[in-house]
Each structure stands twice: as structure tokens, then as C-alpha cells.
N, C-alpha and C positions, 0 to 999 in steps of 0.2 A: 067125637076118640081115633074115630081112623082114621081121619082126616091125621090124624097129629102122628098117629102112627107111622101114616106113607112118610110124614115128614123124613119123622126120626128115620124113617128105614133108606131111604134117598142119599139123608146127612151123609151117613153110617156109609153108603156104599160110595158116596165120590169124596167127601174127605177125609183125613187123616185126624187121628186124633184133636191134639191142638188147633192144628185149624181148623176147628166143625167148633169146637169150645172161643174159639178169637168170634166165627165169625156169627155164633146166635148171641154173642156177650155184643157186639157192635150190632147189633138188626134190635136189639130187645131198650137197648138204651135209647136210640133213636124212636122210638116205637115213646118211647116213655115222653119221651120230649116232645115231642110232632102231638101226638094224644094231650098232653096236660099242659104244653105251654101256650097256650091260647086261652080255652077255658080261665086258668090260673092267673092269664097276664102276667109271668114267670117265670125264670130258666129251672129245671125242676134239674136239672145236670149237674148245675154250676160251681157247685158244691167239686165235682173233677175233673172242671176243665180247671185247664193250667194258665193261672193268674198267678203272674210274680208275688206281686202284696201276698197274698195268703199266704206262698212258698215260704214267703220271710217271717208269716206268725205260724208259722207250725206244718201247715197243712202240709205235706211232705208227699203225703203219695197223692198229688195233684201230678210230680214227674213222672208220675206210668199212667194213670189214670185218665187223662186228657185222649189219650191215643185209643180210647173205648167211645171216644162222643162224636159227631155229626149235626151239624143241623142241616145240612141244603141236603137235598136224596142224592143229588147230582155229583157229591162228594163221597159219597156214602157209597154210593154205587161202583165210583174208579175202583175206589178201595176195594173195597168188597170183589172186585171181578180178577181184581189181579190176586188177590190172595187167595183166591179159591182157585185160579188155573196154575198159577205157580207158590203155591204154600204148602201143598202135600209132596212136588215134585222137590220139594225139598225136607224136609218133614221126613220122607223115607228113606231117601238119602243119609242125616245124618242122627234120625233119632228125635225124639218124640221132648227129651227133657234137655237135649243141647236147643232145640230146634225153640222153644222156649225159653227157656233164658237167654237166646240172641236175640229174641224180638223184644221182650220185656227190656231189658240192657241199652238197643236203639231204642229204643219211644222213649226210656229215663234221658238217652244221651241228648237225645233233641231235647228234651223240658228242660235243662239242664243249661243247653244254650238258648234259650229263650230267656229264663231267671239274670244271666249274665247279660244276655242284650240287650233285655227290654226289663230294667230292676226297676226303674220306677211307672216304666207303662203300665197303666188298668188294662191294657183290653189282653183278652185269653187268648192262650192259642190253644187250638182241638183237632182230632181229627189224628187219622191212623196211618196218612201218606207218610210218616218217617221212617216210621217200626215197618210196615208194606216195602217202602222202597230197602230193606236190609235184607230183606227174602226176595227180591229184586233181583239185586248183585250178587246174591248167591245163588240166584237161579241159572240167571246168566258166566257166571263162572262155571258150576257144573253142569248145563246144557248150553254153553254156547251155538251150537249149531241148529237146536231145533226152530224150526219155521213155525210163526206166527203169523199172523193176518192181521193187520187193523182195519179195523170198522168191518170184518171178515173182509176185506175187498187186496187191500197191498199189502206184497208176502215180504216177511223182511225175518231177519235168523233173529233170537232172542237176543244174544250178545250184544249185536248192533240197537236193535231197540231200546235195550235198560242206558247202552251208551248213550243217548241221543237224549234220554227223558234227563240223563247227569248231565250229562251237557247246557240243557236248558239252563235247568235249575244252578248252574255255576252261571250261567247269563244274567240270567234273573238277578242275583245275589249281586255282581259289579257291576250290575248293567247301573244307569241311567233311572231307570223307568221302578218304579215302587209299586208290587200290589201285595193282596192283602195273603199272598202266601206265603207260608214259614218256608221259606225254602233254603232256608235254612238246617233247619230239621229235615230236610228230606236228605240232605248234604249229610246231616251225623250219622244216616242212618245208614246210608250207604258205607261211609267208611267203617261204622260199626259190621257189616257186611260183606265186606271186602275183606275188614281183620280176621273174623270171620271164619271164612272161605280161603287164603291166602294165608294168617297167621298159623300163630302157635297157641291156639285157642285153646289144649288142655288146660296151659301153664293160669288160663285165667274164668276158667271153673270155678266159680265160685263157690258151686251148691257143693259139689262133690270134694272139693277141697277142706268146706266145713267140717264135714263129712269127716273127714281122713282124722281132720285135726281130733274131732271130739274123738273117735275111737279110738286115738291114738292116746291121748289125755287118762283115756279108761283104762288104759293097761295091756289093750290087745292090738295084733299087730294090722300091716292097713288093709284093706278092704281090697279084698277081688271086684272089680268092676263088673257089672251084668250088661252085655251086651241090650244095645236096644231095640226092643221088639214092638216094629210099628209094622202093618200089613203092607203089603209092595203093591201100590195098585201101578207101579209105572216100570218099566222094565230098566232096562241102564244105556241102553243104546241108541244117545239123544241126535246120531247123525242120520239116521232114517223112521224113529217117531216120529208122529208130529202132533201137533196137541193146539 
């Protein structure tokens, strides 16, 4: 019990609320797959992965839930490292509610693209890369000059690192070599992240729009927007702080 308490305190100290929940869900689903797929001889998380055929049959939750599923340890590790380091930077900047909205909408955008591009393809899509890419793009816009170290050795500004990552996805998508990586989902997430950071996201705030609409129908005036309350774990001097 003490070990679990220590883990809980560690996560609360280093991760913001939504990032912490996303991190734990991804880890939990991966462990379920890793532990039970062998003995059962089946995929216990298949109903959460993004299958175009299943979505056509009404399993629309797969448009989002695939972003919490991983089968390979390396895939999970790569996505969670980016979410761990960049997620809190973005969440403390824009607030937990908006961070959650953008993360889920980025995942849904990748799922919709998979449905459109692979309408009759039986292969599934899974992984948090598209949603994490949205977070990475937003972090690059807000903290372009933060210095990061690739593999702990090579220094590069965060903005340039994300630009390189997006460029690689574009090259793979338009190039002659086909891979099993859903580069289109990465780019969909990158587009949502750019739109959220640079565009008028207030007009697309579906949660608050629905609340205002319901509030108005009940005969009340517009609700006052509450300021997001998120523990500040980073300062805003992105030219001097190094993460």
C-alpha cells in the first residue's frame, strides 16, 4: 500500500491532472493487453481499437478510444515520454478542461481520417501519437525556444524538433515507401494543435457552447466563465528554463 501511495504522490507532484489521468489509462490498458493477450490467445482491447468496419456497425467510441491503446512497449514509451514532458507545459498554460477537449478532438480527427482513408480495410489503428502530436505542436508554439536534448545528448529547440517531426510525417505520407505508421493521424493531430494554439478556439469550445445553450433555454443569462485552476508547475520564461 505504501508503494502505491508513493507512486500516487510522485505522479501528483510531476504531472498535471489531465495528463496524469491520460498517462495512467494508457499504462493500464497496455498492461491489460500485455498480461492477458498471451494466455487468452486473443486481443482483450480489440473493442477499443479503431476498426473502420466496427465504426460502420455503430462502435463509434473507437474514434477516440484507440488513442489509449498500445501493443508494443516502444510505441507506448515514446508516446508517454512526450506526454510526460510536454503535456504539463501545455495544460498549465491553457487549463485542464481545454487541454482535455483538444486532446480528445485530436484523437477523433485521426480516427475519422482512418475511417475515410481505410473504409474497407480490416486493419485497425491504435496509439496515442495523433493526440500527443497535437500537444507537441501546441508546446512548440508556446515554448518554441525551450532547449531539449534528443537522446539526452543533442541539444535542439523544441520548436525545431517538432517541425522536424511533422516534416518526417509529411515525407512518409507523400513518399513512395509505405509503413505501418498512421502518419495521417499524426498530421491530423498536428493540425488540431496548431488550430487550437493559433486559431479562435473559443468559437469551437463545444463543451462550453452546449452549457451556454442549455443555460439559455432554461431562462438564465450567460454563465460566467470560470478561470481554469491548474497547479503552476512551470514558469513562463521559456527562453531560460530548460526541461
